[in-house]
N, C-alpha and C positions, 0 to 999 in steps of 0.2 A: 236304187238298187243299189248301193255300197251300204247304205242302212240294213238294208233286208239280209245282204250276204252279212256284214258283222254280226247282226242277232243269230241267224242261223250258225254259223262260227260258234260264236258263245255258248251254245246252247248245246254243240256237240263236245266243246271244250268242258262245260259241266259234266256234262254225263261221262265223257273220259277220267276226268279228275274224280268222279265219284264213284265209278267201278274200280280204281286203283287205291283209292282210302279205302274203300269198303275192304278189299282183300287185304290191305295190311291191316285195317283195324280189328278184324276176324279171325288173326293168325293165331292170337291165345286162346279162342275157340273152337276146338275140336270139331271136323264134319264127322259123322260117323255112321253106321247103319245101326237101326232098331230092332230090339229084343222081338220075338214074333208075340210073345204075349201080350203086349201093348192094345187096347180096345181100339186106337184108331185104325187098326186095321180090319175092325169090322164096319168102319165106313166108309172106307177108301182104300181098298186093298191094291187096286192098280190105279195109275195115274200119269200123268204125262212130265210135270215139273214138280219139283220139291225144292225147300231150303230147309237146311236141318243146321242145328247149333245147340250146346250143352256147357253148363258152369257149373264147378263145385262150389256148395255153398257149406258154411262150417255151423250148421244149423241140423235139428232133427227135422224129417220130412213133416212131422206136425207142424213145426213152424214153417216150412215152406209151402203147405198147403193153404194155412190162412195167409201167409204174404202174397199168393197168388188173386186170393180173392180180395185183399184190402191195398194193394198198394195201386197208387194214381199215377197214371200217363201224364196225365194235363201238367205233372209236376217238373215234367222232362223238357228243358228248351231244345234240346236236340230232338226229340220225338214230335212235339209242337212245331218244330222249322220245316221235317220233314214230311209230316201231314200236309203241312201249308204248300210245299211245293208238287205234292203230288195231286193235289185238288187244283193247280194253276191252270190246266186244260179244261178242267168243267168251268173256271170259273170265268174263262174267256168266251163260254158259250155265250150269246147274248140271247139264247132260249131257254137258258136256264130256269129253273125254279129259285123263288125267293131262299137267300141264306136263312139254314136253322139256328135258333139260338144255341150255341155250343155249350156244351153242361159246364158246370165248373168243377166236375170232378168224373175220371173217366176210367174204368175199371172192366176187367174180363166181364164181370155179373152185369154191368151197365149195358156193355157190348149186345149180349143177348136180349135185356129187359127192354131197349127200345128196337128191337124188330129188325135190327141190321143182320145178326147172326142168330142162329140158334144153338141150343145147349143139345148135343147130342148123347152127352153120357158122360159123368161124374164117379169116379173112385175114390171114396175118402182117402185123404193121405197118400194119393198115389198118380190119380191122372183125371186130367179135363181136356173135354173134346168138344170143339164148338164148331160148325159148320156154317158154309154161306153158297149160295146159287144166283149165277147172273152173268150180264154181260159188264164187267167191272174196267174191260179197257176202253169202251166207247167215252166220246167225250162229256155222252150224258148216260151216266151208268143206270143200268136196268138192274132191280134188287127182285128175286122172287120171294115173296112170300111164303116163308114154309112153318109150317103149326107142330111139325113133330121129327123126331127122329127118323120112322118111318118114311115121311114125305122126303125127308133128304135123299136115302136109300136109294126110293122108288124114282126118284126125278131122273128123267132123262129124255129131256127136251132138245132136242137140236141145235146147234147153232149158241148151245150156252156152256158154261163151265159151274162145276162144282169145288169147291174149297171145303177141305178138311184140315183144323187145325188144333194140334193137341200142343199138351204139358204134362211133362212125365217126370217122377219122382223117384227117383232108387237111393236104397239106405246102403251106405257103404259099411265096410267093415271098423272102419275109424271112427265112426263118430258123425262122419259128416254126410249130406246127401248131392246127388248129383242131377241136378234139372236141365231135361231136356226138352227140345221143341221142335216140331218140324210142321212145315207147312204144305199142303200136298193140293195139287190142282189137276183136274178130268177135265180136259176138255170136250164136247159130246159132239162128235163129229161136226158135220158143216163146215163154216168158214173158223170157227171157234178157234182151232189149233193155231194155224196160219197170223191169226190176228192177237191172239196170247202170245203168241211165242216172240213178235216185234215187240208189243207193251212189255213184257218179262225182260226181255234185254235191256230195256232204258230202266226199269223202274225196282229190277233185282237187288241193286247197291240200297238203295232205299229201305226198300220192305225187309230186307237183313239186316241193315244197320236198327232199325227200330225194332227188332226179335233181341238183336245183342242188349240195348240199351235197355229194354223191358227185362232180360236175363239180369242184367247188374242191378237193374232197381229192385226185383224182388229178393236177388241175393243181399243188398244191403240192410233190405225191410227184416229179413228173416232173421241175420244173423245180430240186430239192433233192438228188436222188439220181442 
């Protein structure tokens, strides 16, 4: 019993410290509202939860757009560690499917190519929007296979959630570019919202930290290539 209490206490401590560190880490990244002209509004204009960040990049929108498609998330030790931590509940499931071979490179393009996400729309040198539907808060996540942007818009199955995630580039007058990212989640009735709320309370710091790290990786690539 003492061991169990220690494990539970350790988990709560890790979650608490993760929240504290996330908010400290994100102080340099301003939270903000999005312009109405962003295409992500066409796919998920109403949502229950959201995570938003932005960063200024000393490069042209063209270079930022190229960096979005070419940066490699697998090169980040932070992202690799956080993705592993997020997968622990699934790994503890004795009925889980065998682990798949992890790709040596992981980019936005590969997320859509492997079927886990779908490309909703892309505006050259301005915006990329990808989407996902499923029950990703479960110990054994359920992923809905969508084949088109129309499938994403029309999907309305009770008990599931839809996620729209964009990367948006704004050209600044001083020659820099502002890259913003927003993740929107819509819960489709049933128990989806209450289930996701608990999941989000735990996972939000890790999810936000991953996105902050991605923005910094894109910035580094755009400014140095």
